[in-house]
Backbone bond lengths (Angstrom), bond angles and torsions (degrees), N, CA, C in turn:
res aa  C-N    CA-C-N  psi(-1)  N-CA   C-N-CA  omega(-1)  CA-C   N-CA-C  phi
1 X - - - 1.449 - - 1.518 108.92 -
2 X 1.291 117.17 130.68 1.461 121.85 179.98 1.521 109.51 -82.00
3 X 1.317 114.84 140.71 1.458 120.69 178.28 1.516 110.65 -88.17
4 X 1.317 115.41 -173.11 1.465 118.29 179.36 1.523 111.18 -66.30
5 X 1.317 115.79 152.70 1.463 120.82 179.65 1.524 108.76 -99.78
6 X 1.321 115.01 142.73 1.457 121.50 177.70 1.517 108.36 -127.40
7 X 1.310 116.10 153.73 1.463 119.38 -179.58 1.533 110.32 -76.11
8 X 1.316 115.74 169.59 1.458 121.80 -174.57 1.528 111.44 -65.13
9 X 1.325 117.76 -33.81 1.461 120.67 179.14 1.531 110.73 -63.86
10 X 1.333 116.33 -40.96 1.460 120.80 177.92 1.520 110.14 -65.46
11 X 1.334 116.71 -44.21 1.468 120.33 178.68 1.527 110.61 -59.86
12 X 1.330 116.34 -46.74 1.476 119.52 -178.27 1.520 111.38 -62.54
13 X 1.335 117.03 -40.02 1.460 120.62 178.58 1.527 110.68 -63.78
14 X 1.326 117.21 -41.49 1.466 120.93 178.27 1.528 110.95 -68.73
15 X 1.328 117.08 -42.56 1.465 121.19 -178.93 1.526 111.13 -64.66
16 X 1.322 116.63 -38.45 1.470 121.46 179.18 1.526 110.50 -60.01
17 X 1.320 116.32 -34.63 1.467 121.95 -179.30 1.528 112.47 -94.82
18 X 1.342 115.63 8.46 1.464 122.88 179.61 1.531 111.86 57.35
19 X 1.336 115.53 45.28 1.455 121.49 -179.72 1.525 112.52 -106.62
20 X 1.348 116.82 10.75 1.459 121.95 175.73 1.519 109.37 -134.13
21 X 1.327 115.18 155.50 1.468 122.07 173.81 1.522 107.41 -124.17
22 X 1.343 115.70 136.95 1.466 120.73 178.98 1.514 109.92 -105.29
23 X 1.341 116.61 142.50 1.455 122.32 175.42 1.527 107.30 -80.97
24 X 1.327 117.48 97.39 1.461 121.22 -176.56 1.522 112.25 -78.49
25 X 1.324 118.49 -3.11 1.452 121.87 176.92 1.522 112.38 -76.00
26 X 1.316 116.72 -10.77 1.458 122.18 179.87 1.523 108.86 -110.85
27 X 1.314 116.45 142.19 1.455 122.03 178.74 1.523 111.04 -65.10
28 X 1.333 116.14 147.62 1.462 120.25 175.24 1.523 111.07 -62.08
29 X 1.341 116.88 -30.53 1.461 120.85 -179.68 1.527 111.57 -68.34
30 X 1.318 117.18 -30.83 1.465 120.90 178.76 1.523 111.13 -85.44
31 X 1.310 116.88 -17.72 1.464 121.28 -179.13 1.511 111.33 97.71
32 X 1.302 115.30 109.71 1.462 119.55 179.34 1.516 110.40 -81.22
33 X 1.312 115.37 144.65 1.453 120.28 176.41 1.526 108.03 -82.74
34 X 1.303 115.05 139.91 1.454 122.68 -178.90 1.522 108.50 -113.65
35 X 1.320 115.95 134.88 1.455 121.56 175.21 1.517 108.23 -115.93
36 X 1.314 116.50 125.95 1.458 121.59 177.65 1.524 107.82 -87.30
37 X 1.335 116.12 130.75 1.467 120.49 -179.51 1.526 110.07 -69.47
38 X 1.343 115.87 170.76 1.468 119.40 177.98 1.522 110.82 -61.37
39 X 1.327 116.43 -40.75 1.466 119.81 177.61 1.523 110.25 -63.67
40 X 1.322 117.19 -37.30 1.460 121.34 176.92 1.520 111.68 -65.67
41 X 1.335 117.04 -38.96 1.470 121.00 176.68 1.523 110.54 -61.68
42 X 1.336 116.50 -41.82 1.468 119.94 178.32 1.530 110.17 -64.54
43 X 1.337 116.55 -41.01 1.463 120.30 179.52 1.529 110.93 -63.33
44 X 1.316 117.55 -39.20 1.466 120.99 178.50 1.528 111.90 -69.16
45 X 1.332 117.13 -29.49 1.459 120.96 -178.20 1.532 112.22 -78.04
46 X 1.337 117.59 -22.14 1.460 121.06 -179.33 1.521 110.13 -71.89
47 X 1.332 116.31 148.42 1.474 117.93 175.67 1.522 110.01 -66.12
48 X 1.318 115.88 143.40 1.466 120.29 -178.85 1.521 109.71 -82.44
49 X 1.324 117.11 143.45 1.471 119.01 178.25 1.524 110.57 -68.98
50 X 1.305 115.64 143.56 1.461 120.53 178.77 1.511 109.61 -88.14
51 X 1.312 115.55 158.24 1.460 120.56 176.26 1.525 108.69 -67.99
52 X 1.314 116.09 145.69 1.456 120.51 -179.83 1.525 109.91 -63.99
53 X 1.315 115.51 139.87 1.456 119.90 178.09 1.518 108.95 -73.33
54 X 1.316 115.89 140.40 1.458 118.97 179.15 1.522 109.54 -78.18
55 X 1.307 116.27 151.79 1.463 120.48 -179.73 1.510 110.28 -80.41
56 X 1.316 116.81 160.64 1.462 121.68 -179.00 1.525 110.69 -64.93
57 X 1.317 117.56 -33.69 1.465 120.62 -178.47 1.520 111.38 -65.28
58 X 1.314 117.08 -35.97 1.459 119.12 -177.78 1.528 112.35 -79.20
59 X 1.326 117.58 -17.89 1.459 120.18 -178.36 1.517 112.72 -106.28
60 X 1.330 118.17 -1.51 1.457 120.54 -179.30 1.526 109.75 -66.67
61 X 1.326 117.71 137.38 1.471 119.01 179.59 1.531 110.25 -67.98
62 X 1.303 115.19 145.50 1.458 120.62 179.97 1.524 109.22 -78.96
63 X 1.320 115.90 144.62 1.456 120.87 179.14 1.524 109.61 -71.37
64 X 1.298 115.23 140.09 1.466 119.67 179.15 1.520 109.54 -90.21
65 X 1.304 116.46 166.21 1.459 121.36 -179.84 1.525 110.58 -61.78
66 X 1.343 118.56 -37.32 1.467 121.45 -179.65 1.528 110.92 -66.53
67 X 1.319 117.35 -35.16 1.453 120.70 180.00 1.516 111.09 -71.63
68 X 1.319 117.72 -21.82 1.457 120.87 -179.10 1.524 111.61 -91.45
69 X 1.324 118.92 -2.04 1.440 122.82 177.96 1.515 114.32 82.82
70 X 1.315 118.00 18.60 1.454 121.91 179.45 1.515 109.10 -86.94
71 X 1.337 116.82 134.91 1.460 120.76 179.05 1.497 109.89 -115.94
72 X 1.294 115.30 153.99 1.471 120.72 178.76 1.483 110.62 -101.58
């Protein structure tokens, strides 16, 4: 039975933290089976952190030359 599928970014994040095991008995060309450890399962179950909201100052539109009263 196949388990849930995860994208490559999720796999790399789990592998970096040693939260997955690969079946090295199978060729990479055939597709190795990956087992997520218990700690990895807990990490996947936790809510993911959201990106920080940008401040109003960094998103404010810049004034144009016409708005500043400059003429050419």
